[in-house]
RODO-2510 file (C-alpha; in nm, 4 decimals, decimal comma):
residues 84
     n   res          X          Y          Z
     1     x    -8,9626    24,5910     1,1589
     2     x    -9,1521    24,3086     1,3237
     3     x    -8,9958    23,9904     1,4442
     4     x    -9,1966    23,7667     1,2099
     5     x    -9,0817    23,4291     1,3296
     6     x    -9,3210    23,1398     1,3601
     7     x    -9,3555    23,1809     1,7389
     8     x    -9,4355    23,5513     1,7063
     9     x    -9,6945    23,4919     1,4347
    10     x    -9,8577    23,1981     1,6125
    11     x    -9,8861    23,3875     1,9436
    12     x   -10,0196    23,6986     1,7691
    13     x   -10,2831    23,5015     1,5797
    14     x   -10,3872    23,3156     1,8949
    15     x   -10,4398    23,6479     2,0729
    16     x   -10,6580    23,7650     1,7863
    17     x   -10,8489    23,4352     1,7856
    18     x   -10,9522    23,4678     2,1495
    19     x   -11,0233    23,8406     2,1352
    20     x   -11,3970    23,8695     2,1939
    21     x   -11,4858    24,2308     2,1117
    22     x   -11,5345    24,2424     1,7371
    23     x   -11,6118    24,6140     1,7457
    24     x   -11,2578    24,6702     1,8743
    25     x   -11,0955    24,4096     1,6498
    26     x   -10,9259    24,6597     1,4181
    27     x   -10,7751    24,8458     1,7135
    28     x   -10,6552    24,5171     1,8623
    29     x   -10,4860    24,4250     1,5347
    30     x   -10,3122    24,7642     1,5253
    31     x   -10,2043    24,7259     1,8891
    32     x   -10,0569    24,3807     1,8336
    33     x    -9,8876    24,4790     1,5074
    34     x    -9,7138    24,7661     1,6862
    35     x    -9,5270    24,5142     1,9034
    36     x    -9,1702    24,4654     1,7833
    37     x    -9,0328    24,1592     1,9625
    38     x    -9,1440    23,8162     2,0809
    39     x    -9,0574    23,9145     2,4393
    40     x    -9,2788    24,2239     2,4189
    41     x    -9,5616    24,0204     2,2676
    42     x    -9,5490    23,7637     2,5476
    43     x    -9,5325    24,0411     2,8069
    44     x    -9,8557    24,1776     2,6574
    45     x   -10,0108    23,8287     2,6574
    46     x    -9,9174    23,7700     3,0230
    47     x   -10,0614    24,1110     3,1164
    48     x   -10,3876    24,0126     2,9488
    49     x   -10,3877    23,6741     3,1233
    50     x   -10,3310    23,8376     3,4622
    51     x   -10,6165    24,0789     3,3904
    52     x   -10,8443    23,7898     3,2898
    53     x   -10,7423    23,5378     3,5580
    54     x   -10,5819    23,7406     3,8375
    55     x   -10,2928    23,6153     4,0493
    56     x   -10,3520    23,2570     3,9351
    57     x   -10,1363    23,3241     3,6270
    58     x    -9,8517    23,4618     3,8355
    59     x    -9,8733    23,1645     4,0735
    60     x    -9,8541    22,9148     3,7868
    61     x    -9,5611    23,0927     3,6209
    62     x    -9,3695    23,1132     3,9494
    63     x    -9,4209    22,7420     4,0125
    64     x    -9,2975    22,6567     3,6648
    65     x    -8,9982    22,8865     3,7019
    66     x    -8,8799    22,7425     4,0330
    67     x    -8,9378    22,3785     3,9445
    68     x    -8,6178    22,2025     3,8491
    69     x    -8,7525    21,9848     3,5668
    70     x    -9,0894    22,1461     3,5065
    71     x    -9,4210    22,0164     3,6358
    72     x    -9,6758    21,7873     3,4816
    73     x   -10,0320    21,9129     3,4654
    74     x   -10,1340    21,6838     3,7540
    75     x    -9,8401    21,8018     3,9696
    76     x    -9,9225    22,1640     3,8974
    77     x   -10,2889    22,1120     3,9860
    78     x   -10,1937    21,9314     4,3061
    79     x    -9,9634    22,2125     4,4208
    80     x   -10,2195    22,4789     4,3326
    81     x   -10,5017    22,2968     4,5129
    82     x   -10,3006    22,2693     4,8351
    83     x   -10,2049    22,6356     4,8217
    84     x   -10,5634    22,7631     4,7795
***
């Protein structure tokens, strides 16, 4: 049984929206529909992001995790620019 909450459905549909290989679209749908939980879906999304964008994704997520009150977009960009 799928976790069919709004977050799950929105994230799943967004992944399908940005999927670019229409020949593999049916397989992608089957893959995503086999995921059972929101946590597993986001793990799959983060894996795809890391594949697409490399360590940048991990760096951003680490910064957000260790920040006390989160970071604004400008603060995040500033920290990332100084670390590159």
